[in-house]
C-alpha positions as CSV (number, residue, x, y, z in Angstrom):
1,M,-0.2,0.0,0.1
2,M,2.8,2.4,0.7
3,A,4.6,1.9,-2.9
4,Y,0.9,2.8,-3.9
5,L,0.5,5.8,-2.2
6,V,4.0,7.0,-2.9
7,R,3.1,6.5,-6.6
8,R,-0.2,8.6,-6.6
9,L,1.5,11.4,-4.5
10,A,4.1,11.5,-7.2
11,T,1.6,11.8,-9.8
12,L,-0.3,14.7,-7.9
13,P,2.2,17.8,-8.9
14,L,2.1,16.8,-12.5
15,L,-1.6,16.6,-12.5
16,L,-2.4,19.8,-10.9
17,L,0.4,21.6,-12.9
18,G,-1.4,20.3,-16.4
19,I,-4.7,21.5,-14.6
20,S,-3.7,25.1,-13.8
21,A,-2.1,25.3,-16.9
22,V,-5.4,24.4,-19.0
23,S,-7.1,26.6,-16.8
24,F,-4.8,29.4,-17.2
25,G,-4.9,29.3,-20.9
26,L,-8.8,29.2,-21.1
27,L,-9.2,32.2,-18.6
28,N,-7.0,34.3,-20.7
29,L,-9.2,33.4,-24.0
30,A,-11.9,35.0,-22.5
31,P,-13.2,38.6,-23.7
32,G,-12.6,41.6,-21.7
33,D,-9.7,43.6,-20.5
34,P,-9.1,43.1,-16.4
35,A,-7.6,46.2,-16.2
36,E,-10.1,48.1,-17.6
37,M,-12.8,46.3,-15.5
38,V,-10.8,47.0,-12.3
39,L,-11.0,51.0,-13.4
40,R,-14.5,50.7,-14.0
41,Q,-15.5,49.1,-10.7
42,R,-13.0,51.8,-9.0
43,N,-14.8,54.7,-10.7
44,P,-18.3,53.9,-11.7
45,G,-19.8,55.8,-14.8
46,Q,-16.3,56.7,-15.8
47,L,-14.8,55.5,-18.9
48,P,-11.0,54.6,-18.4
49,S,-8.3,56.2,-20.8
50,A,-6.4,54.2,-22.9
51,A,-3.0,55.2,-20.8
52,E,-4.7,54.6,-17.6
53,V,-5.6,50.8,-18.7
54,E,-2.3,50.5,-19.8
55,A,-0.7,51.6,-16.3
56,L,-2.7,49.6,-14.6
57,R,-1.5,46.5,-17.0
58,R,2.0,47.5,-16.2
59,E,1.0,47.6,-12.4
60,L,-0.6,44.1,-12.6
61,G,1.7,42.5,-14.8
62,L,-1.0,41.8,-17.4
63,D,1.7,43.5,-20.1
64,A,4.2,40.3,-19.9
65,S,3.4,37.6,-21.8
66,L,1.1,34.6,-20.9
67,P,4.1,32.1,-20.3
68,A,5.8,34.6,-18.4
69,Q,2.6,35.7,-16.3
70,Y,1.8,31.5,-15.8
71,A,5.4,31.1,-14.7
72,R,5.3,33.9,-12.2
73,W,2.0,32.2,-10.5
74,V,3.5,29.2,-10.5
75,S,6.4,30.1,-8.9
76,G,4.3,32.6,-6.2
77,T,2.3,29.5,-5.5
78,L,4.9,27.0,-4.9
79,A,6.1,29.7,-2.4
80,G,2.5,29.7,-0.6
81,D,1.5,33.0,-2.5
82,L,-1.8,32.9,-4.5
83,G,-1.8,36.6,-5.4
84,Q,-3.6,39.5,-4.5
85,S,-7.3,39.9,-6.0
86,Y,-7.8,42.5,-8.8
87,G,-10.8,44.2,-7.7
88,T,-10.4,44.0,-3.7
89,E,-6.3,44.2,-3.6
90,Q,-6.7,41.2,-0.7
91,P,-4.8,38.1,-0.7
92,V,-6.4,35.3,-2.8
93,A,-5.7,33.1,0.0
94,A,-7.4,34.7,2.9
95,Q,-10.5,35.0,0.6
96,L,-10.4,31.2,-0.4
97,A,-9.9,30.4,3.2
98,R,-13.0,32.5,4.2
99,R,-15.3,30.9,2.0
100,T,-14.2,27.7,2.6
101,V,-16.3,27.1,5.6
102,P,-19.8,28.2,4.1
103,T,-19.0,25.8,0.8
104,A,-18.0,23.0,3.0
105,L,-21.0,23.4,5.6
106,L,-23.3,23.0,2.0
107,T,-21.4,20.1,0.4
108,A,-21.5,18.0,3.7
109,G,-25.1,18.6,4.2
110,A,-25.8,17.6,0.6
111,L,-23.5,14.4,0.4
112,A,-25.1,13.5,4.2
113,L,-28.3,13.8,2.7
114,A,-27.5,11.9,-0.6
115,L,-26.1,8.8,1.2
116,L,-28.9,8.8,3.9
117,V,-31.3,8.5,1.0
118,A,-29.4,6.4,-1.3
119,V,-28.1,3.9,0.2
120,P,-31.3,2.5,2.2
121,A,-33.2,3.3,-1.2
122,G,-30.9,1.4,-3.4
123,I,-30.6,-1.8,-0.7
124,L,-34.5,-1.9,-0.9
125,S,-34.6,-1.5,-4.4
126,A,-32.7,-4.4,-5.0
127,Q,-34.4,-6.7,-2.4
128,R,-37.6,-6.1,-3.8
129,R,-36.6,-5.9,-7.6
130,G,-39.7,-5.7,-9.6
131,S,-42.0,-4.2,-6.8
132,L,-43.8,-0.8,-6.6
133,L,-41.0,0.4,-4.5
134,D,-38.2,-0.8,-6.9
135,I,-40.2,1.0,-9.8
136,A,-40.5,4.4,-8.0
137,A,-37.0,4.3,-6.4
138,R,-35.6,4.1,-10.4
139,L,-38.2,6.8,-11.4
140,V,-36.9,8.9,-8.6
141,A,-33.3,8.2,-9.7
142,L,-34.2,8.9,-13.3
143,V,-35.8,12.4,-12.8
144,G,-33.0,13.3,-10.4
145,A,-30.2,12.7,-12.8
146,A,-31.9,14.4,-15.4
147,V,-33.2,17.5,-13.4
148,P,-30.6,20.7,-13.5
149,S,-29.7,21.6,-10.0
150,Y,-30.7,25.3,-11.0
151,A,-34.4,24.1,-12.0
152,L,-34.8,22.0,-8.9
153,A,-33.2,25.3,-6.8
154,Y,-35.6,27.5,-8.2
155,G,-38.7,25.0,-8.0
156,L,-37.7,24.6,-4.0
157,I,-37.8,28.1,-3.6
158,I,-41.3,28.7,-5.4
159,L,-42.7,25.9,-3.5
160,F,-41.0,26.1,0.0
161,A,-40.3,29.7,0.4
162,V,-43.1,31.4,-1.6
163,K,-46.0,29.4,-1.6
164,L,-45.8,27.3,1.9
165,S,-43.1,30.3,3.9
166,W,-41.5,27.0,5.2
167,L,-38.0,27.9,4.8
168,P,-36.1,30.9,4.0
169,A,-35.0,31.3,0.2
170,V,-31.3,32.7,0.8
171,G,-29.2,33.7,3.5
172,Y,-26.5,31.8,5.5
173,G,-25.9,31.1,9.4
174,S,-29.2,29.3,10.5
175,P,-29.9,25.6,10.2
176,A,-32.8,26.4,8.4
177,Q,-31.1,28.6,5.5
178,V,-28.6,25.3,4.5
179,V,-31.8,22.9,3.7
180,L,-32.7,24.2,0.5
181,P,-29.6,24.6,-1.0
182,A,-28.5,21.4,0.2
183,V,-31.5,19.5,-1.0
184,A,-30.9,21.3,-4.9
185,L,-27.3,20.0,-4.5
186,S,-28.0,16.7,-3.7
187,L,-30.4,15.4,-6.0
188,A,-28.0,14.2,-8.7
189,P,-25.5,12.3,-6.5
190,M,-28.3,10.8,-4.7
191,A,-30.0,9.4,-8.1
192,Q,-26.2,8.4,-9.1
193,L,-25.6,6.9,-5.8
194,M,-29.0,4.9,-5.9
195,R,-28.5,3.4,-9.3
196,L,-24.8,2.5,-8.4
197,I,-26.1,0.7,-5.2
198,R,-29.1,-1.0,-6.8
199,A,-26.9,-2.4,-9.3
200,S,-24.2,-3.5,-7.2
201,M,-26.2,-5.0,-4.7
202,L,-28.2,-7.2,-7.4
203,E,-24.9,-8.3,-8.4
204,T,-23.9,-9.2,-5.1
205,L,-27.1,-11.2,-4.2
206,G,-26.1,-13.5,-7.2
207,Q,-22.8,-14.4,-6.2
208,D,-21.9,-17.8,-5.4
209,Y,-21.4,-17.1,-1.8
210,V,-24.7,-15.6,-1.2
211,R,-26.7,-18.3,-2.6
212,T,-24.4,-20.9,-0.3
213,A,-25.8,-18.7,2.5
214,R,-29.0,-18.9,1.4
215,A,-28.9,-22.9,1.1
216,K,-27.8,-23.1,4.4
217,G,-31.4,-21.6,5.9
218,L,-30.1,-17.9,6.8
219,A,-32.8,-15.4,7.0
220,E,-32.9,-13.1,3.8
221,Q,-32.0,-10.0,6.0
222,T,-29.0,-11.8,7.6
223,V,-27.8,-12.9,4.4
224,S,-28.4,-9.1,2.7
225,F,-27.0,-7.1,5.4
226,R,-24.1,-9.6,6.6
227,H,-23.0,-11.3,3.5
228,A,-24.0,-9.1,0.7
229,L,-24.0,-5.3,1.6
230,R,-20.1,-4.7,2.5
231,N,-19.1,-5.7,-0.9
232,A,-22.4,-4.2,-2.7
233,L,-21.0,-0.6,-0.9
234,L,-17.6,-1.0,-2.5
235,P,-18.7,1.0,-5.7
236,A,-20.3,3.6,-3.6
237,V,-17.0,4.2,-1.6
238,A,-15.2,4.8,-4.8
239,A,-18.2,7.1,-6.2
240,T,-18.0,9.2,-3.4
241,G,-14.9,10.9,-4.3
242,V,-16.0,11.6,-7.7
243,N,-19.5,12.8,-6.2
244,L,-17.6,15.4,-4.2
245,G,-15.9,17.0,-7.4
246,Y,-19.8,17.2,-8.4
247,L,-21.1,18.8,-5.5
248,L,-18.0,21.3,-5.6
249,S,-18.7,22.0,-9.2
250,G,-22.8,22.1,-8.8
251,A,-22.2,24.6,-5.9
252,V,-21.3,27.0,-8.1
253,I,-24.8,27.8,-9.4
254,V,-26.7,26.6,-6.3
255,E,-24.5,29.1,-4.3
256,T,-25.3,32.0,-6.6
257,I,-29.1,31.3,-6.7
258,F,-29.5,31.0,-2.9
259,S,-26.6,34.0,-2.2
260,W,-24.5,31.2,-0.2
261,P,-21.7,33.1,0.6
262,G,-19.3,30.3,-0.2
263,L,-16.3,29.3,-2.9
264,G,-19.2,29.2,-5.7
265,Q,-20.4,32.4,-5.4
266,L,-16.7,33.7,-5.0
267,I,-15.4,31.9,-8.7
268,V,-18.6,33.4,-10.4
269,E,-18.1,37.4,-9.1
270,A,-14.5,36.7,-10.0
271,A,-15.3,35.1,-13.6
272,L,-17.7,38.0,-14.0
273,T,-15.1,40.8,-13.1
274,R,-12.1,38.8,-15.1
275,D,-10.3,38.6,-11.4
276,Y,-7.8,36.1,-13.0
277,P,-5.9,35.4,-9.9
278,V,-8.9,34.7,-7.7
279,V,-10.0,32.3,-10.5
280,Q,-6.6,30.6,-10.8
281,G,-6.4,30.2,-6.9
282,F,-9.8,28.4,-6.7
283,V,-9.2,26.1,-9.8
284,A,-5.9,25.3,-7.9
285,Y,-7.9,24.7,-4.7
286,I,-10.7,22.3,-6.0
287,A,-8.0,20.6,-7.6
288,V,-6.0,20.1,-4.6
289,V,-9.0,19.0,-2.7
290,V,-10.7,16.8,-5.2
291,L,-7.3,14.6,-5.9
292,L,-6.9,14.3,-2.3
293,V,-10.2,13.2,-1.4
294,N,-10.3,11.1,-4.5
295,L,-6.8,9.6,-3.2
296,V,-8.4,8.5,0.2
297,A,-11.3,7.1,-1.5
298,D,-9.3,4.7,-3.2
299,L,-7.3,4.2,-0.1
300,A,-10.6,3.4,1.8
301,L,-11.8,0.9,-1.0
302,R,-8.5,-1.2,-0.8
303,I,-8.5,-1.2,2.6
304,A,-12.0,-2.7,2.5
305,D,-11.8,-4.9,-0.2
306,P,-9.1,-7.7,0.5
307,R,-9.5,-8.8,-3.0
308,L,-7.6,-5.8,-4.5
309,R,-4.0,-6.6,-4.5
310,F,-1.5,-3.6,-5.3
311,G,0.8,-5.7,-7.0
312,H,-1.6,-7.0,-9.5
313,Q,-3.4,-3.4,-10.7
314,G,-0.8,-2.1,-12.8
315,M,-1.4,1.2,-11.1
């Protein structure tokens, strides 16, 4: 396991370098001059002159070539400095740190809700294959995979905040305010996990060792939960890391709709104002989080499943 861990950790810098290079290139292809947009923010209603724009470009280092700008950003990042925001002139690292807690709270709530619903629903659906419960679960999973998070978010606001007045539509700080955004964010991973667990459970229930347990006269619940459940949940462990990446990307839309002061709202504001340091720092930060979570999920899967042998995986 140690050799596998070392190999995976050795690839992380290369992956991060590739992700940052691609995002940096795409970011600079977007239309709009960051220097001009910063000057317009500082002096609303006034059109900056060409000389003012050029002076600010030199001040921000935007007059250098793209390879030089990227090399400067990489050098600063390796030294622990993600740069300063063009708009607020605050350190990017400090802004990311402040916004991490709200996003972590939202994604944790959404992931917990997805698991609480998907695991029992997937198991019961597999145990009662072809029943009304199975059909209903599959229908919910299909709808959950098809409905975009922004459409669900607006629907939840209209129903529970506007029509019924049960829950607040926007804001951050109270447990009630996390409910609607967490539900909107959790539906797609919930549907994916439900379908995955159902398929895995059906496959596991057809294995020889499960049929042997039944032949010994064990009760069906004992067979399902003692012999089949552990192996059936292994794919869900692997999918958790992938789902975290989805939750973080989905949070960009959901946080904007619900005025949730997290990383998603920060990146939308930064992208609209061409705040390159914030966008680039966000991409690097999220890439590190997702890669590390996927690494932890892979290690947990290999610890839980004795059939996996690192020496035989070619990884």
